[in-house]
C-alpha positions in Angstrom: 0.0 0.0 0.0 1.5 3.4 -0.9 1.7 6.5 1.2 -1.0 8.1 -1.0 -3.3 5.1 -0.4 -2.8 5.1 3.3 -3.5 8.9 3.7 -6.5 8.6 1.4 -7.9 5.8 3.4 -7.4 7.6 6.7 -8.9 10.8 5.3 -11.9 9.0 3.8 -12.6 7.2 7.2 -12.2 10.5 9.2 -14.1 12.7 6.8 -16.9 10.1 6.6 -17.1 10.1 10.5 -17.4 13.9 10.5 -20.1 13.7 7.7 -21.9 11.2 9.9 -21.5 13.4 12.9 -23.0 16.6 11.2 -25.6 14.4 9.6 -26.7 13.0 13.0 -27.1 16.7 14.2 -29.2 17.5 11.1 -31.6 14.6 11.2 -31.7 13.6 14.9 -30.3 16.0 17.5 -31.7 19.3 16.2 -35.2 17.9 15.3 -35.2 16.1 18.7 -34.5 19.3 20.7 -36.6 21.5 18.4 -39.9 20.6 20.2 -38.5 21.8 23.5 -39.4 25.2 25.0 -36.8 28.0 24.4 -35.1 27.6 27.8 -34.9 23.8 27.6 -33.7 24.0 24.0 -30.9 26.4 25.0 -29.8 24.3 27.9 -29.9 21.2 25.9 -27.7 22.6 23.2 -25.4 24.0 25.8 -25.0 20.6 27.3 -24.5 18.8 24.0 -22.0 21.4 22.8 -20.3 21.5 26.1 -19.1 17.9 25.6 -17.3 19.1 22.4 -16.0 22.4 23.9 -14.5 20.6 26.9 -12.3 18.9 24.4 -13.5 15.4 24.2 -10.4 13.6 23.0 -12.1 11.2 20.6 -14.1 14.0 18.8 -11.0 16.1 18.6 -9.0 13.2 17.1 -11.7 12.6 14.5 -12.3 16.3 13.6 -8.7 17.6 13.6 -7.6 14.2 12.2 -9.9 14.6 9.2 -8.2 17.9 8.4 -4.6 16.7 8.8 -5.2 13.3 6.9 -7.0 15.2 4.0 -4.3 17.7 3.7 -1.6 14.9 3.8 -3.6 13.0 1.2 -3.9 16.1 -1.1 -0.2 17.0 -0.7 1.0 13.5 -1.4 -1.7 12.7 -3.9 -1.7 15.8 -6.1 1.7 15.2 -7.7 1.1 11.4 -7.9 -2.4 11.3 -9.4 -3.3 12.5 -12.8 -6.5 12.9 -14.7 -9.8 11.9 -13.1 -8.1 10.6 -10.0 -6.3 13.9 -9.3 -9.4 15.8 -10.1 -11.5 13.7 -7.6 -8.9 14.2 -4.9 -8.6 18.0 -5.3 -12.4 18.4 -5.5 -12.9 16.3 -2.4 -10.2 18.3 -0.5 -11.6 21.7 -1.7 -15.2 20.8 -0.9 -14.3 19.6 2.6 -11.9 22.4 3.5 -14.1 25.2 2.1 -17.6 23.8 2.4 -17.3 22.1 5.8 -14.5 23.8 7.7 -15.2 27.4 6.7 -18.9 27.3 7.8 -17.9 25.5 11.0 -15.4 28.1 12.0 -17.2 31.1 10.7 -20.8 30.3 11.5 -21.6 27.3 13.6 -18.8 27.6 16.3 -19.4 31.4 16.8 -23.2 30.6 17.2 -22.4 27.9 19.6 -20.0 30.2 21.6 -22.7 32.9 21.8 -25.3 30.3 23.1 -22.8 28.9 25.6 -22.3 32.3 27.2 -26.0 32.7 28.0 -27.4 32.2 31.6 -30.8 30.8 30.7 -32.2 31.3 34.2 -31.3 35.0 34.1 -33.2 35.6 30.8 -36.7 36.6 30.4 -39.0 34.5 28.3 -38.7 37.0 25.5 -34.9 37.1 25.8 -34.8 33.3 25.6 -37.0 33.3 22.5 -34.8 36.0 20.8 -31.7 34.2 21.6 -33.1 30.9 20.2 -34.3 32.7 17.1 -30.9 34.3 16.5 -29.4 30.8 16.8 -31.5 27.9 15.6 -32.5 28.8 12.0 -29.1 30.0 11.0 -27.3 27.2 12.8 -29.5 24.6 11.1 -29.2 26.1 7.6 -25.4 26.1 7.7 -25.3 22.6 9.3 -27.4 21.2 6.4 -24.9 22.9 4.0 -21.9 21.4 5.7 -23.6 18.1 6.0 -24.3 17.9 2.2 -20.7 18.9 1.5 -19.1 16.6 3.9 -21.1 13.7 2.5 -20.1 14.8 -1.1 -16.4 15.0 -0.1 -16.6 11.5 1.5 -18.4 10.2 -1.6 -15.6 11.5 -3.9 -12.9 10.0 -1.7 -14.7 6.7 -1.6 -15.0 6.7 -5.3 -11.3 7.5 -5.6 -10.5 4.6 -3.3 -12.5 2.2 -5.5 -10.9 3.2 -8.8 -7.3 3.3 -7.5 
């Protein structure tokens, strides 16, 4: 097995895990807590996100590992792969890095951080509602976008593994 194949296999596995993670939020977690009242919704999301923010090592390994493995796969694979294979690898890398990481860093994480700073018990019902409305629709929209793009990137890498 070549270094390119090993890097691509690791990147495919880790990107697929991240795709599954954001997919689970899109189809299970957020719809599940949507029915809660505003205060319980905020508290629930704070608890769920708190696990990530406290630095769960397995989550960190998968999320950061997906970036590292994908960059390594692109750096090693770009000069070694030509034609369709090279195009698939560059497309998968670009889609993931721009379509998943940029929204995560510029939209989802800042929204998470803003919600984490709230003291739900100190907020009036109107303030809770406003905080949720400032968070939930935008967070969900961008999570759906990054979910679709993470899945697309994983599919491209899986296709590349099959044809190599």
